[in-house]
C-alpha positions in Angstrom: 9.1 -7.4 -10.8 8.0 -5.1 -8.0 8.8 -5.0 -4.3 7.0 -2.9 -1.7 9.3 -1.2 0.8 7.2 0.6 3.3 9.8 2.4 5.4 13.4 2.4 6.7 14.1 -0.9 8.4 14.2 0.7 11.8 10.7 2.2 11.3 9.0 -0.9 9.9 7.9 -2.5 13.2 6.0 0.7 14.2 4.4 1.0 10.7 3.4 -2.7 10.3 3.0 -3.8 13.9 5.1 -6.8 13.2 8.3 -7.4 15.1 11.3 -7.9 12.8 9.4 -7.0 9.6 11.9 -4.3 8.6 14.9 -6.7 8.7 13.0 -9.3 6.5 11.8 -6.7 4.0 15.3 -5.1 3.6 16.9 -8.6 3.3 14.5 -9.3 0.4 15.5 -5.9 -1.1 19.2 -6.8 -0.9 18.6 -10.2 -2.5 16.6 -8.6 -5.3 19.2 -5.9 -6.0 21.9 -8.5 -6.1 19.9 -10.8 -8.4 20.3 -8.8 -11.6 16.6 -9.1 -12.3 14.8 -5.9 -13.5 12.7 -4.5 -10.7 10.8 -1.5 -9.3 10.7 -0.6 -5.6 7.3 0.9 -4.6 6.4 2.8 -1.5 2.8 3.7 -0.6 2.7 7.1 1.0 0.2 8.0 3.7 0.9 11.6 4.7 0.4 10.9 8.4 2.8 7.9 8.4 5.6 9.0 6.0 6.6 12.6 6.2 8.6 14.3 3.5 11.7 14.1 5.7 11.2 10.3 6.2 10.6 9.9 2.5 13.9 11.7 1.7 15.8 9.5 4.2 14.1 6.4 2.7 15.0 7.4 -0.9 18.6 8.0 0.2 19.0 4.7 1.9 17.4 2.9 -1.1 19.9 4.6 -3.4 22.8 3.5 -1.1 21.5 0.0 -1.4 21.7 0.2 -5.2 18.0 0.9 -6.0 17.6 3.0 -9.2 13.9 2.7 -9.7 11.8 3.8 -6.7 8.2 4.8 -7.3 5.9 6.5 -4.8 2.2 5.5 -4.7 -0.5 7.6 -3.0 -2.4 5.7 -0.3 -6.0 5.1 -1.1 -7.4 5.8 2.4 -10.8 4.6 1.5 -9.5 1.0 1.7 -7.6 1.2 5.0 -8.3 -1.6 7.4 -7.3 0.7 10.3 -10.2 3.3 10.4 -8.0 5.8 12.2 -6.0 6.2 8.9 -9.0 7.0 6.7 -9.3 10.5 5.4 
């Protein structure tokens, strides 16, 4: 099972444009971690949106939450709906 975590909960609204999205995503994360089901957390990295410092903070927070399998995925900017984010 996989779950996409885009950012720290406090940064989600800015990244997604959806109010409250961080709280919902991280609530889902906590439920998944507590479930005992095997899972992988994935974060898609766009270098203009997630700096190395933010990624380090995200990874630390995920570890504190109990996540042991966090994978980074490179953003394919050729498929961004927001044309300001294309390479």
